[in-house]
C-alpha positions as CSV (number, residue, x, y, z in Angstrom):
1,M,5.1,1.2,-17.4
2,A,7.1,-0.7,-19.4
3,T,8.2,0.0,-23.0
4,G,9.4,-1.9,-25.3
5,T,13.4,-1.9,-24.2
6,T,11.9,-1.7,-20.5
7,I,10.1,-3.6,-18.4
8,D,7.6,-3.7,-15.0
9,V,8.3,-5.6,-12.1
10,L,6.1,-5.8,-9.5
11,Y,7.7,-7.5,-6.1
12,F,5.0,-8.6,-2.9
13,A,5.5,-9.4,0.8
14,Q,9.1,-10.0,1.9
15,V,10.4,-9.4,-1.8
16,A,9.5,-5.6,-1.2
17,E,10.7,-5.3,1.8
18,H,14.3,-6.7,1.0
19,M,14.6,-4.7,-2.1
20,G,12.4,-2.2,-0.4
21,V,10.6,-1.4,-3.4
22,R,7.4,-3.0,-5.0
23,R,7.2,-1.7,-8.5
24,E,9.9,-0.7,-10.5
25,T,10.7,-0.4,-13.6
26,Q,13.8,-1.9,-15.4
27,P,15.5,-1.9,-18.9
28,L,15.0,-5.3,-20.5
29,D,17.0,-4.7,-24.5
30,A,16.3,-8.8,-25.6
31,P,14.9,-11.4,-24.2
32,V,16.5,-13.1,-21.7
33,R,15.7,-16.7,-19.5
34,A,13.3,-16.2,-16.2
35,G,15.8,-18.3,-14.3
36,D,18.7,-16.4,-15.6
37,W,17.1,-13.1,-14.9
38,L,16.2,-14.4,-11.1
39,D,20.1,-14.9,-10.6
40,A,20.4,-11.7,-11.2
41,L,18.1,-10.5,-8.9
42,A,19.7,-12.9,-6.3
43,A,23.2,-10.8,-6.9
44,R,21.4,-7.2,-6.4
45,C,19.9,-8.4,-3.2
46,P,20.6,-11.0,-1.6
47,A,18.8,-10.7,1.6
48,L,16.3,-12.7,-1.1
49,G,18.0,-15.8,-0.7
50,P,18.8,-18.9,-3.0
51,S,16.9,-17.4,-6.6
52,A,15.7,-21.1,-7.0
53,R,13.2,-20.6,-4.0
54,L,11.8,-17.1,-5.4
55,K,8.6,-17.3,-8.1
56,L,7.4,-15.4,-11.0
57,A,5.0,-15.0,-13.3
58,I,5.0,-12.4,-16.6
59,N,2.0,-10.2,-17.4
60,Q,-0.1,-12.1,-14.9
61,E,0.5,-16.3,-15.5
62,H,2.7,-18.5,-13.0
63,A,6.2,-18.6,-15.2
64,A,8.3,-21.3,-14.8
65,R,12.4,-20.0,-14.6
66,T,12.4,-22.0,-18.4
67,A,10.1,-18.7,-19.7
68,M,11.1,-16.2,-21.3
69,I,11.0,-12.5,-20.0
70,R,10.3,-10.2,-23.0
71,P,11.0,-5.9,-23.2
72,G,7.6,-4.9,-22.5
73,D,6.7,-7.4,-19.8
74,E,5.1,-7.2,-16.6
75,V,6.9,-9.4,-14.3
76,A,6.3,-10.3,-10.7
77,V,7.8,-11.6,-8.1
78,F,7.0,-13.8,-5.1
79,E,8.2,-16.2,-2.4
80,P,6.2,-19.4,-2.5
81,V,3.2,-19.2,-0.5
82,T,1.7,-22.4,2.0
83,G,-1.4,-22.4,3.4
84,G,-2.4,-24.1,6.3
């Protein structure tokens, strides 16, 4: 569970498979731009591919790469979904 110095991260579908976990807690001492955080995640796990293709939600709200992730937030990471 997230505290004032961590974030809860949820991974879905292929992202979870690449990360090897569905949920983890990460340290976060100060707000960070979502795009920068996604870039760091992709650097940590190159199998995710370019971070620009990943989508995220912060506290269950879809968020742009310019959004801020703050300590205590819940962040969900997933791939784009297409329907048919």
